[in-house]
DOKE-916579 format. One record per atom (N, C-alpha, C): residue in one letter; x, y, z; atom name; chain; residue number from 1. Coordinates in Angstrom, 1 decimal. Layout:
N
('A' (X Y Z) 'CA' 'A' NUM)
...
REM end
This chain:
106
('M' (-52.8 -5.7 -3.2) 'N' 'A' 1)
('M' (-52.8 -6.4 -5.1) 'CA' 'A' 1)
('M' (-52.2 -7.6 -4.8) 'C' 'A' 1)
('Q' (-53.2 -8.6 -4.8) 'N' 'A' 2)
('Q' (-52.5 -10.5 -4.7) 'CA' 'A' 2)
('Q' (-52.4 -10.7 -5.9) 'C' 'A' 2)
('G' (-50.7 -11.7 -5.5) 'N' 'A' 3)
('G' (-50.5 -12.7 -7.1) 'CA' 'A' 3)
('G' (-49.5 -11.1 -7.8) 'C' 'A' 3)
('A' (-49.5 -10.1 -7.2) 'N' 'A' 4)
('A' (-48.0 -9.4 -7.6) 'CA' 'A' 4)
('A' (-47.1 -9.8 -7.6) 'C' 'A' 4)
('A' (-46.4 -9.7 -8.2) 'N' 'A' 5)
('A' (-44.6 -10.2 -7.9) 'CA' 'A' 5)
('A' (-44.2 -8.8 -6.8) 'C' 'A' 5)
('R' (-43.5 -9.3 -6.0) 'N' 'A' 6)
('R' (-42.7 -7.9 -5.3) 'CA' 'A' 6)
('R' (-41.5 -7.6 -5.6) 'C' 'A' 6)
('H' (-40.9 -7.0 -5.6) 'N' 'A' 7)
('H' (-39.3 -6.2 -5.7) 'CA' 'A' 7)
('H' (-38.7 -5.6 -5.0) 'C' 'A' 7)
('C' (-37.9 -5.8 -4.7) 'N' 'A' 8)
('C' (-36.8 -4.9 -3.3) 'CA' 'A' 8)
('C' (-36.3 -4.1 -3.9) 'C' 'A' 8)
('H' (-35.7 -2.9 -4.2) 'N' 'A' 9)
('H' (-35.0 -2.1 -5.2) 'CA' 'A' 9)
('H' (-34.2 -1.0 -4.2) 'C' 'A' 9)
('N' (-33.3 -0.5 -4.6) 'N' 'A' 10)
('N' (-32.4 0.1 -3.9) 'CA' 'A' 10)
('N' (-32.8 1.2 -3.5) 'C' 'A' 10)
('H' (-33.0 1.9 -2.2) 'N' 'A' 11)
('H' (-33.2 2.9 -2.4) 'CA' 'A' 11)
('H' (-32.6 4.5 -2.9) 'C' 'A' 11)
('V' (-31.9 4.7 -3.6) 'N' 'A' 12)
('V' (-31.1 5.5 -4.2) 'CA' 'A' 12)
('V' (-31.6 5.7 -5.1) 'C' 'A' 12)
('T' (-32.1 4.5 -6.4) 'N' 'A' 13)
('T' (-31.3 4.6 -7.4) 'CA' 'A' 13)
('T' (-32.8 3.9 -8.3) 'C' 'A' 13)
('H' (-33.7 3.5 -7.3) 'N' 'A' 14)
('H' (-34.8 2.4 -7.5) 'CA' 'A' 14)
('H' (-34.2 1.2 -8.6) 'C' 'A' 14)
('I' (-32.9 1.0 -8.2) 'N' 'A' 15)
('I' (-32.9 -0.7 -9.2) 'CA' 'A' 15)
('I' (-33.5 -2.1 -8.8) 'C' 'A' 15)
('P' (-33.5 -2.7 -8.9) 'N' 'A' 16)
('P' (-33.4 -3.9 -8.6) 'CA' 'A' 16)
('P' (-32.4 -4.5 -7.7) 'C' 'A' 16)
('Q' (-32.2 -5.4 -6.6) 'N' 'A' 17)
('Q' (-31.1 -6.2 -6.1) 'CA' 'A' 17)
('Q' (-30.5 -6.5 -6.6) 'C' 'A' 17)
('S' (-31.3 -7.5 -7.7) 'N' 'A' 18)
('S' (-30.8 -8.6 -8.6) 'CA' 'A' 18)
('S' (-30.0 -8.3 -8.9) 'C' 'A' 18)
('C' (-29.4 -6.6 -8.9) 'N' 'A' 19)
('C' (-27.8 -5.5 -10.3) 'CA' 'A' 19)
('C' (-27.1 -5.7 -8.9) 'C' 'A' 19)
('P' (-26.6 -6.3 -7.5) 'N' 'A' 20)
('P' (-26.1 -5.6 -6.6) 'CA' 'A' 20)
('P' (-25.4 -3.9 -7.1) 'C' 'A' 20)
('L' (-25.2 -3.1 -6.4) 'N' 'A' 21)
('L' (-24.6 -2.4 -7.0) 'CA' 'A' 21)
('L' (-23.4 -2.7 -5.7) 'C' 'A' 21)
('G' (-22.1 -2.4 -6.0) 'N' 'A' 22)
('G' (-20.6 -2.9 -5.7) 'CA' 'A' 22)
('G' (-20.3 -3.1 -6.5) 'C' 'A' 22)
('L' (-20.8 -4.7 -6.8) 'N' 'A' 23)
('L' (-20.2 -5.2 -8.4) 'CA' 'A' 23)
('L' (-18.5 -4.9 -8.8) 'C' 'A' 23)
('K' (-19.2 -2.9 -9.0) 'N' 'A' 24)
('K' (-17.7 -1.8 -9.5) 'CA' 'A' 24)
('K' (-17.3 -0.8 -8.9) 'C' 'A' 24)
('W' (-15.9 -0.9 -8.9) 'N' 'A' 25)
('W' (-16.4 0.6 -8.3) 'CA' 'A' 25)
('W' (-15.0 1.5 -8.7) 'C' 'A' 25)
('R' (-15.4 2.9 -8.8) 'N' 'A' 26)
('R' (-14.3 3.6 -9.6) 'CA' 'A' 26)
('R' (-14.1 4.9 -8.8) 'C' 'A' 26)
('C' (-12.4 5.2 -8.7) 'N' 'A' 27)
('C' (-11.8 6.1 -7.9) 'CA' 'A' 27)
('C' (-12.7 7.8 -9.1) 'C' 'A' 27)
('V' (-13.1 8.2 -7.9) 'N' 'A' 28)
('V' (-13.7 9.8 -8.0) 'CA' 'A' 28)
('V' (-13.8 11.0 -8.1) 'C' 'A' 28)
('S' (-12.4 11.2 -7.5) 'N' 'A' 29)
('S' (-11.5 11.9 -6.6) 'CA' 'A' 29)
('S' (-11.0 12.0 -5.4) 'C' 'A' 29)
('L' (-10.0 13.0 -5.6) 'N' 'A' 30)
('L' (-9.2 12.9 -4.7) 'CA' 'A' 30)
('L' (-9.6 14.4 -3.1) 'C' 'A' 30)
('E' (-11.2 14.5 -3.2) 'N' 'A' 31)
('E' (-11.5 15.2 -2.7) 'CA' 'A' 31)
('E' (-13.0 14.4 -2.1) 'C' 'A' 31)
('R' (-13.0 14.4 -0.5) 'N' 'A' 32)
('R' (-14.6 13.7 -0.5) 'CA' 'A' 32)
('R' (-15.7 14.0 -0.8) 'C' 'A' 32)
('P' (-16.4 13.4 -1.8) 'N' 'A' 33)
('P' (-18.1 12.7 -2.2) 'CA' 'A' 33)
('P' (-19.0 13.9 -1.5) 'C' 'A' 33)
('L' (-19.9 15.0 -2.2) 'N' 'A' 34)
('L' (-20.7 15.3 -1.5) 'CA' 'A' 34)
('L' (-21.6 14.9 -2.3) 'C' 'A' 34)
('P' (-22.7 14.8 -1.8) 'N' 'A' 35)
('P' (-23.3 14.2 -0.6) 'CA' 'A' 35)
('P' (-22.7 12.8 -0.6) 'C' 'A' 35)
('G' (-23.0 11.9 0.5) 'N' 'A' 36)
('G' (-22.0 10.8 0.3) 'CA' 'A' 36)
('G' (-21.7 10.2 2.0) 'C' 'A' 36)
('K' (-21.6 9.9 2.7) 'N' 'A' 37)
('K' (-21.3 9.0 3.2) 'CA' 'A' 37)
('K' (-20.0 7.8 3.3) 'C' 'A' 37)
('S' (-19.1 7.9 4.6) 'N' 'A' 38)
('S' (-18.0 6.8 4.3) 'CA' 'A' 38)
('S' (-18.9 5.6 5.3) 'C' 'A' 38)
('V' (-17.8 4.5 3.8) 'N' 'A' 39)
('V' (-18.2 3.0 4.4) 'CA' 'A' 39)
('V' (-17.1 2.4 4.5) 'C' 'A' 39)
('S' (-16.6 1.7 6.0) 'N' 'A' 40)
('S' (-15.9 1.3 6.0) 'CA' 'A' 40)
('S' (-16.0 -0.3 6.0) 'C' 'A' 40)
('N' (-15.2 -1.0 5.6) 'N' 'A' 41)
('N' (-14.9 -2.3 5.1) 'CA' 'A' 41)
('N' (-13.8 -3.2 4.9) 'C' 'A' 41)
('P' (-13.2 -3.1 5.7) 'N' 'A' 42)
('P' (-11.3 -3.4 5.9) 'CA' 'A' 42)
('P' (-11.2 -4.7 4.7) 'C' 'A' 42)
('A' (-11.4 -5.4 4.1) 'N' 'A' 43)
('A' (-11.4 -6.2 3.4) 'CA' 'A' 43)
('A' (-11.9 -5.6 1.4) 'C' 'A' 43)
('L' (-12.7 -5.7 1.8) 'N' 'A' 44)
('L' (-12.9 -4.0 0.4) 'CA' 'A' 44)
('L' (-11.7 -3.4 0.0) 'C' 'A' 44)
('E' (-11.3 -2.3 1.4) 'N' 'A' 45)
('E' (-10.6 -1.7 1.6) 'CA' 'A' 45)
('E' (-9.1 -2.4 0.9) 'C' 'A' 45)
('S' (-8.5 -3.5 1.3) 'N' 'A' 46)
('S' (-7.5 -3.9 0.9) 'CA' 'A' 46)
('S' (-7.0 -4.4 -0.5) 'C' 'A' 46)
('N' (-8.6 -4.3 -0.8) 'N' 'A' 47)
('N' (-8.5 -5.0 -2.7) 'CA' 'A' 47)
('N' (-9.1 -3.6 -3.4) 'C' 'A' 47)
('L' (-9.5 -2.6 -2.7) 'N' 'A' 48)
('L' (-8.9 -1.3 -3.8) 'CA' 'A' 48)
('L' (-7.5 -0.8 -3.7) 'C' 'A' 48)
('P' (-7.3 -0.1 -4.5) 'N' 'A' 49)
('P' (-7.3 0.6 -5.5) 'CA' 'A' 49)
('P' (-7.1 -1.3 -6.9) 'C' 'A' 49)
('T' (-6.4 -2.5 -6.8) 'N' 'A' 50)
('T' (-5.8 -2.7 -7.5) 'CA' 'A' 50)
('T' (-7.2 -3.6 -8.2) 'C' 'A' 50)
('Q' (-8.4 -3.8 -7.1) 'N' 'A' 51)
('Q' (-8.9 -4.1 -7.7) 'CA' 'A' 51)
('Q' (-10.2 -3.6 -8.4) 'C' 'A' 51)
('V' (-11.1 -3.1 -8.8) 'N' 'A' 52)
('V' (-11.9 -2.6 -8.9) 'CA' 'A' 52)
('V' (-13.4 -3.5 -9.6) 'C' 'A' 52)
('N' (-13.2 -4.2 -10.0) 'N' 'A' 53)
('N' (-14.6 -5.3 -10.4) 'CA' 'A' 53)
('N' (-15.0 -6.5 -9.8) 'C' 'A' 53)
('F' (-15.4 -7.1 -9.0) 'N' 'A' 54)
('F' (-16.2 -8.2 -8.6) 'CA' 'A' 54)
('F' (-17.1 -9.3 -8.7) 'C' 'A' 54)
('T' (-17.2 -10.5 -8.3) 'N' 'A' 55)
('T' (-18.1 -10.8 -8.7) 'CA' 'A' 55)
('T' (-18.9 -11.3 -6.9) 'C' 'A' 55)
('Q' (-20.3 -11.6 -7.8) 'N' 'A' 56)
('Q' (-21.1 -11.2 -6.7) 'CA' 'A' 56)
('Q' (-20.9 -12.2 -5.4) 'C' 'A' 56)
('V' (-19.5 -13.4 -5.8) 'N' 'A' 57)
('V' (-19.5 -13.9 -4.7) 'CA' 'A' 57)
('V' (-18.8 -13.8 -4.1) 'C' 'A' 57)
('E' (-17.4 -12.4 -4.7) 'N' 'A' 58)
('E' (-17.1 -12.0 -4.1) 'CA' 'A' 58)
('E' (-17.5 -10.8 -3.5) 'C' 'A' 58)
('W' (-18.0 -10.1 -3.8) 'N' 'A' 59)
('W' (-19.0 -9.2 -3.1) 'CA' 'A' 59)
('W' (-19.9 -9.6 -2.2) 'C' 'A' 59)
('A' (-20.4 -10.9 -1.6) 'N' 'A' 60)
('A' (-20.9 -10.9 -1.0) 'CA' 'A' 60)
('A' (-19.9 -11.1 0.6) 'C' 'A' 60)
('A' (-18.9 -12.5 -0.1) 'N' 'A' 61)
('A' (-17.7 -12.7 1.2) 'CA' 'A' 61)
('A' (-17.1 -11.2 2.0) 'C' 'A' 61)
('F' (-17.9 -9.8 1.6) 'N' 'A' 62)
('F' (-17.8 -8.6 2.0) 'CA' 'A' 62)
('F' (-18.0 -8.2 3.1) 'C' 'A' 62)
('G' (-19.5 -8.6 2.5) 'N' 'A' 63)
('G' (-21.0 -8.5 3.8) 'CA' 'A' 63)
('G' (-21.5 -7.0 4.1) 'C' 'A' 63)
('T' (-21.1 -6.5 2.9) 'N' 'A' 64)
('T' (-22.1 -5.2 2.5) 'CA' 'A' 64)
('T' (-23.3 -5.3 2.2) 'C' 'A' 64)
('A' (-24.2 -4.4 3.6) 'N' 'A' 65)
('A' (-25.0 -4.6 3.0) 'CA' 'A' 65)
('A' (-25.9 -3.3 2.7) 'C' 'A' 65)
('H' (-26.7 -2.9 2.5) 'N' 'A' 66)
('H' (-27.3 -1.9 1.8) 'CA' 'A' 66)
('H' (-26.1 -0.6 1.4) 'C' 'A' 66)
('L' (-25.7 -1.0 0.3) 'N' 'A' 67)
('L' (-24.8 0.0 0.3) 'CA' 'A' 67)
('L' (-25.4 0.6 -0.9) 'C' 'A' 67)
('R' (-25.6 2.3 -1.0) 'N' 'A' 68)
('R' (-25.9 3.6 -1.8) 'CA' 'A' 68)
('R' (-24.9 4.3 -2.4) 'C' 'A' 68)
('F' (-26.1 4.6 -3.4) 'N' 'A' 69)
('F' (-25.2 4.7 -4.7) 'CA' 'A' 69)
('F' (-24.0 6.3 -4.2) 'C' 'A' 69)
('D' (-24.3 6.5 -2.8) 'N' 'A' 70)
('D' (-23.2 8.0 -2.8) 'CA' 'A' 70)
('D' (-22.1 7.7 -1.8) 'C' 'A' 70)
('D' (-22.2 6.7 -1.6) 'N' 'A' 71)
('D' (-21.3 5.8 -0.4) 'CA' 'A' 71)
('D' (-20.0 5.6 -0.8) 'C' 'A' 71)
('Y' (-19.0 5.9 -0.6) 'N' 'A' 72)
('Y' (-17.7 5.9 -0.6) 'CA' 'A' 72)
('Y' (-16.6 5.2 0.2) 'C' 'A' 72)
('I' (-15.3 5.1 -0.1) 'N' 'A' 73)
('I' (-14.3 4.3 0.4) 'CA' 'A' 73)
('I' (-13.7 5.5 0.0) 'C' 'A' 73)
('M' (-12.5 5.8 1.2) 'N' 'A' 74)
('M' (-11.6 6.4 1.1) 'CA' 'A' 74)
('M' (-10.5 5.5 1.6) 'C' 'A' 74)
('L' (-9.2 5.9 -0.3) 'N' 'A' 75)
('L' (-7.9 5.3 0.6) 'CA' 'A' 75)
('L' (-6.8 6.1 1.0) 'C' 'A' 75)
('K' (-6.1 5.7 1.0) 'N' 'A' 76)
('K' (-5.1 7.0 1.4) 'CA' 'A' 76)
('K' (-3.2 6.3 0.2) 'C' 'A' 76)
('N' (-2.8 6.6 -0.1) 'N' 'A' 77)
('N' (-1.9 5.4 -1.1) 'CA' 'A' 77)
('N' (-0.5 6.6 -1.7) 'C' 'A' 77)
('N' (0.3 6.3 -0.7) 'N' 'A' 78)
('N' (1.3 7.2 -1.2) 'CA' 'A' 78)
('N' (0.9 8.3 -0.4) 'C' 'A' 78)
('D' (0.5 8.8 0.6) 'N' 'A' 79)
('D' (0.5 10.2 1.0) 'CA' 'A' 79)
('D' (-0.6 10.7 0.1) 'C' 'A' 79)
('V' (-1.5 10.0 -0.4) 'N' 'A' 80)
('V' (-2.6 10.5 -1.4) 'CA' 'A' 80)
('V' (-3.7 10.2 -1.3) 'C' 'A' 80)
('V' (-4.8 10.8 -0.6) 'N' 'A' 81)
('V' (-6.3 10.1 -0.7) 'CA' 'A' 81)
('V' (-6.8 10.1 -1.3) 'C' 'A' 81)
('H' (-7.2 9.3 -1.9) 'N' 'A' 82)
('H' (-8.2 8.8 -3.0) 'CA' 'A' 82)
('H' (-10.0 8.0 -2.2) 'C' 'A' 82)
('Y' (-10.9 8.7 -3.6) 'N' 'A' 83)
('Y' (-12.2 8.2 -3.1) 'CA' 'A' 83)
('Y' (-12.9 6.9 -4.1) 'C' 'A' 83)
('F' (-13.2 6.3 -3.6) 'N' 'A' 84)
('F' (-13.9 5.2 -4.8) 'CA' 'A' 84)
('F' (-15.0 5.1 -4.0) 'C' 'A' 84)
('Q' (-16.0 5.4 -4.9) 'N' 'A' 85)
('Q' (-17.9 5.3 -5.1) 'CA' 'A' 85)
('Q' (-18.0 3.9 -6.3) 'C' 'A' 85)
('P' (-18.7 3.4 -5.9) 'N' 'A' 86)
('P' (-19.1 2.5 -6.6) 'CA' 'A' 86)
('P' (-20.5 2.5 -8.5) 'C' 'A' 86)
('A' (-19.2 2.1 -9.2) 'N' 'A' 87)
('A' (-19.2 2.5 -10.4) 'CA' 'A' 87)
('A' (-21.1 1.8 -11.1) 'C' 'A' 87)
('A' (-21.9 3.0 -12.0) 'N' 'A' 88)
('A' (-23.0 2.6 -12.2) 'CA' 'A' 88)
('A' (-22.9 1.7 -12.9) 'C' 'A' 88)
('S' (-21.4 1.3 -14.0) 'N' 'A' 89)
('S' (-21.9 0.6 -15.0) 'CA' 'A' 89)
('S' (-21.9 -1.3 -14.8) 'C' 'A' 89)
('N' (-22.5 -1.4 -13.6) 'N' 'A' 90)
('N' (-22.7 -2.3 -12.9) 'CA' 'A' 90)
('N' (-24.2 -3.1 -13.9) 'C' 'A' 90)
('L' (-25.1 -1.6 -13.3) 'N' 'A' 91)
('L' (-26.0 -1.7 -13.8) 'CA' 'A' 91)
('L' (-26.4 -1.9 -15.1) 'C' 'A' 91)
('N' (-27.4 -2.8 -15.7) 'N' 'A' 92)
('N' (-28.5 -3.7 -16.6) 'CA' 'A' 92)
('N' (-28.7 -2.0 -17.2) 'C' 'A' 92)
('S' (-29.1 -1.3 -16.4) 'N' 'A' 93)
('S' (-30.1 -0.5 -17.2) 'CA' 'A' 93)
('S' (-30.1 1.4 -16.6) 'C' 'A' 93)
('G' (-30.1 2.9 -16.8) 'N' 'A' 94)
('G' (-29.4 4.0 -16.2) 'CA' 'A' 94)
('G' (-29.0 4.2 -16.8) 'C' 'A' 94)
('P' (-29.1 5.6 -17.1) 'N' 'A' 95)
('P' (-28.6 6.4 -18.0) 'CA' 'A' 95)
('P' (-26.9 6.3 -18.1) 'C' 'A' 95)
('G' (-25.8 5.8 -17.2) 'N' 'A' 96)
('G' (-24.8 5.9 -17.5) 'CA' 'A' 96)
('G' (-24.8 4.5 -18.6) 'C' 'A' 96)
('N' (-25.7 3.3 -18.6) 'N' 'A' 97)
('N' (-25.3 2.5 -19.8) 'CA' 'A' 97)
('N' (-26.3 2.5 -21.3) 'C' 'A' 97)
('Q' (-27.1 4.2 -21.2) 'N' 'A' 98)
('Q' (-28.1 3.7 -22.0) 'CA' 'A' 98)
('Q' (-27.6 4.4 -23.3) 'C' 'A' 98)
('K' (-27.0 3.6 -24.7) 'N' 'A' 99)
('K' (-26.7 4.5 -26.0) 'CA' 'A' 99)
('K' (-27.6 5.6 -26.3) 'C' 'A' 99)
('P' (-26.5 6.2 -26.9) 'N' 'A' 100)
('P' (-26.7 7.2 -27.0) 'CA' 'A' 100)
('P' (-28.0 7.9 -28.7) 'C' 'A' 100)
('R' (-28.2 8.5 -28.3) 'N' 'A' 101)
('R' (-29.2 7.7 -29.3) 'CA' 'A' 101)
('R' (-28.5 9.1 -30.6) 'C' 'A' 101)
('K' (-29.4 8.0 -32.4) 'N' 'A' 102)
('K' (-28.7 8.5 -33.4) 'CA' 'A' 102)
('K' (-29.3 10.1 -33.9) 'C' 'A' 102)
('N' (-28.7 10.5 -34.6) 'N' 'A' 103)
('N' (-29.5 12.0 -35.0) 'CA' 'A' 103)
('N' (-30.2 11.5 -36.4) 'C' 'A' 103)
('T' (-31.3 11.7 -35.7) 'N' 'A' 104)
('T' (-32.2 11.5 -37.6) 'CA' 'A' 104)
('T' (-32.3 12.9 -37.8) 'C' 'A' 104)
('N' (-32.2 13.7 -37.7) 'N' 'A' 105)
('N' (-32.8 15.3 -38.1) 'CA' 'A' 105)
('N' (-31.9 15.5 -39.0) 'C' 'A' 105)
('R' (-32.7 15.9 -40.1) 'N' 'A' 106)
('R' (-31.3 15.9 -41.1) 'CA' 'A' 106)
('R' (-31.8 17.6 -42.1) 'C' 'A' 106)
REM end
């Protein structure tokens, strides 16, 4: 199809990559998330858990490419292991950001 706009999408969430996954993180568990893949990024790890929201400039500086929704970072704090994953709240749309429907049935 000629003239059609082409958009890159995240292969896991199918969200346009103009909404980069990784701007927000959340502690999800004290146990390893399944499924998922461990991501190692010392610069990002040194910011978590005290900072979980990042600007696009800060995120770009971490140099993490191809982040997936189920990827995680393991951090150990005071002998307790915490697992962090990208939070869906940085996306403009999606199940986590939809407002609840008003009940119109009476």
